[in-house]
C-alpha positions as a printed Julia matrix, in Angstrom:
163×3 Matrix{Float64}:
 -29.04  47.44  11.24
 -26.47  50.03  12.26
 -22.97  50.18  10.8
 -19.95  50.05  13.1
 -18.31  53.23  11.88
 -15.18  52.62  13.97
 -14.45  49.59  11.81
 -15.06  51.6    8.61
 -13.08  54.69   9.6
  -9.98  53.92   7.54
 -11.93  53.16   4.35
 -15.04  55.32   4.83
 -13.9   58.04   2.42
 -13.15  55.52  -0.31
 -16.52  53.78   0.16
 -18.79  56.8    0.66
 -16.76  59.93  -0.13
 -18.26  60.55  -3.56
 -21.81  60.03  -2.35
 -21.23  62.27   0.67
 -19.63  65.0   -1.49
 -22.89  65.34  -3.45
 -24.87  65.65  -0.22
 -22.41  68.19   1.19
 -22.7   70.3   -1.94
 -26.5   70.2   -1.57
 -26.49  71.28   2.08
 -23.86  74.01   1.6
 -25.8   75.35  -1.39
 -28.98  75.54   0.71
 -27.4   77.12   3.82
 -24.07  78.92   3.81
 -22.17  78.43   7.07
 -22.19  81.2    9.64
 -19.99  80.61  12.66
 -20.05  78.94  14.97
 -20.95  75.84  12.94
 -21.72  72.35  14.24
 -21.53  69.21  12.11
 -23.48  66.49  13.95
 -22.12  63.1   12.91
 -19.08  64.6   11.2
 -17.39  61.25  10.63
 -14.05  61.7    8.88
 -14.6   65.44   8.5
 -15.4   65.6    4.79
 -17.92  68.42   5.3
 -15.77  70.21   7.89
 -13.0   70.56   5.31
 -15.38  72.62   3.17
 -16.52  75.0    5.93
 -14.47  78.23   5.78
 -15.18  79.39   9.34
 -14.97  78.08  12.91
 -16.7   74.73  13.19
 -17.11  71.88  15.64
 -17.36  68.3   14.45
 -19.24  65.89  16.7
 -19.08  62.14  16.23
 -19.62  59.06  18.37
 -16.68  57.22  16.79
 -13.25  58.17  18.09
 -11.75  56.32  15.11
 -13.66  58.49  12.62
 -12.47  61.6   14.46
  -8.89  60.28  14.44
  -9.08  59.93  10.65
 -10.5   63.46  10.35
  -7.58  64.82  12.37
  -4.92  62.76  10.57
  -6.22  63.89   7.17
  -6.2   67.55   8.19
  -9.93  68.04   7.77
 -10.36  70.56  10.58
  -8.37  73.66   9.7
 -10.3   76.06  11.93
 -12.3   74.19  14.49
 -12.49  71.37  16.97
 -13.48  67.72  17.08
 -15.62  66.35  19.91
 -16.36  62.71  20.64
 -19.96  62.54  21.78
 -23.44  61.17  21.24
 -25.71  63.03  18.8
 -28.67  62.19  21.05
 -27.0   63.77  24.1
 -24.84  66.55  22.69
 -22.35  68.07  25.15
 -22.94  71.74  24.29
 -24.81  74.64  25.9
 -28.19  75.54  24.44
 -28.22  78.31  21.83
 -24.55  77.75  20.93
 -24.52  77.52  17.12
 -25.57  79.69  14.17
 -25.4   76.89  11.61
 -25.89  73.17  12.17
 -25.47  70.42   9.6
 -26.34  66.77  10.1
 -25.91  64.58   7.04
 -27.21  61.0    7.02
 -27.46  60.78  10.83
 -31.09  61.04  11.94
 -32.03  57.51  10.9
 -29.41  56.29  13.42
 -30.05  58.93  16.09
 -33.61  60.3   15.78
 -33.41  62.17  19.1
 -30.59  64.29  17.68
 -33.18  66.59  16.13
 -34.36  67.71  19.58
 -30.77  68.55  20.47
 -30.24  70.44  17.22
 -33.31  72.57  17.95
 -31.97  73.39  21.44
 -28.5   74.26  20.15
 -29.61  76.63  17.38
 -29.29  80.31  18.19
 -32.2   82.63  17.28
 -32.25  83.67  13.6
 -30.11  80.71  12.59
 -30.42  77.74  10.24
 -29.92  74.0   10.21
 -29.83  71.4    7.47
 -30.41  67.71   8.03
 -30.64  64.89   5.54
 -32.6   61.67   5.73
 -31.79  58.57   3.73
 -34.29  58.27   0.9
 -34.85  54.63   1.88
 -35.92  55.88   5.35
 -38.45  58.51   4.22
 -40.98  57.02   6.64
 -39.18  59.18   9.23
 -40.08  62.42   7.42
 -43.63  62.95   8.79
 -42.43  62.87  12.4
 -39.45  65.06  11.55
 -41.53  67.61   9.67
 -44.08  67.58  12.5
 -41.39  69.08  14.74
 -40.38  71.6   12.06
 -43.47  73.46  10.83
 -41.48  75.94   8.72
 -39.11  73.43   7.13
 -38.27  73.36   3.44
 -37.87  69.96   1.84
 -35.58  69.33  -1.15
 -35.93  66.02  -2.91
 -33.19  65.8   -5.51
 -33.27  62.4   -7.27
 -29.48  62.59  -7.75
 -29.01  62.25  -3.98
 -29.52  59.2   -1.8
 -30.91  61.55   0.87
 -33.74  64.05   1.16
 -32.57  67.47   2.38
 -34.52  69.37   5.06
 -33.73  73.03   5.86
 -35.17  74.76   8.9
 -34.45  77.69  11.13
 -35.15  79.29  14.44
 -36.77  82.7   14.63
């Protein structure tokens, strides 16, 4: 069952902010941002606030993006309302791509992420631990991926790059 994030936008940070902060620390520790950066499923912009260079936040929920803007989460970047499974960007557009707790809702987003990554760049995605059955298919598309399974997180972290 999928959450209606538009209904949660105003309280999302209070409900999930602490949990997401741990995940954001994990992904930023694994891959430092190099611009341009894309955050697929950026929600209220909690990760964007921590990225010190130009970044684009993509989310399907206009309400989540409104909250991100109102709370000043995008100091040097842009917000785009769009579908993670049909991202509105040119191929080879980003040096760093993050996608935290999205792929269980939008599994086709991984194909888009691979198309958007520039050569010699990195991406980090996370998968809910309770949805680890998705990992074999994901890792099948990413032969050189590194998997980080930190029990303190509710997600498993996957780092991969493009040569």
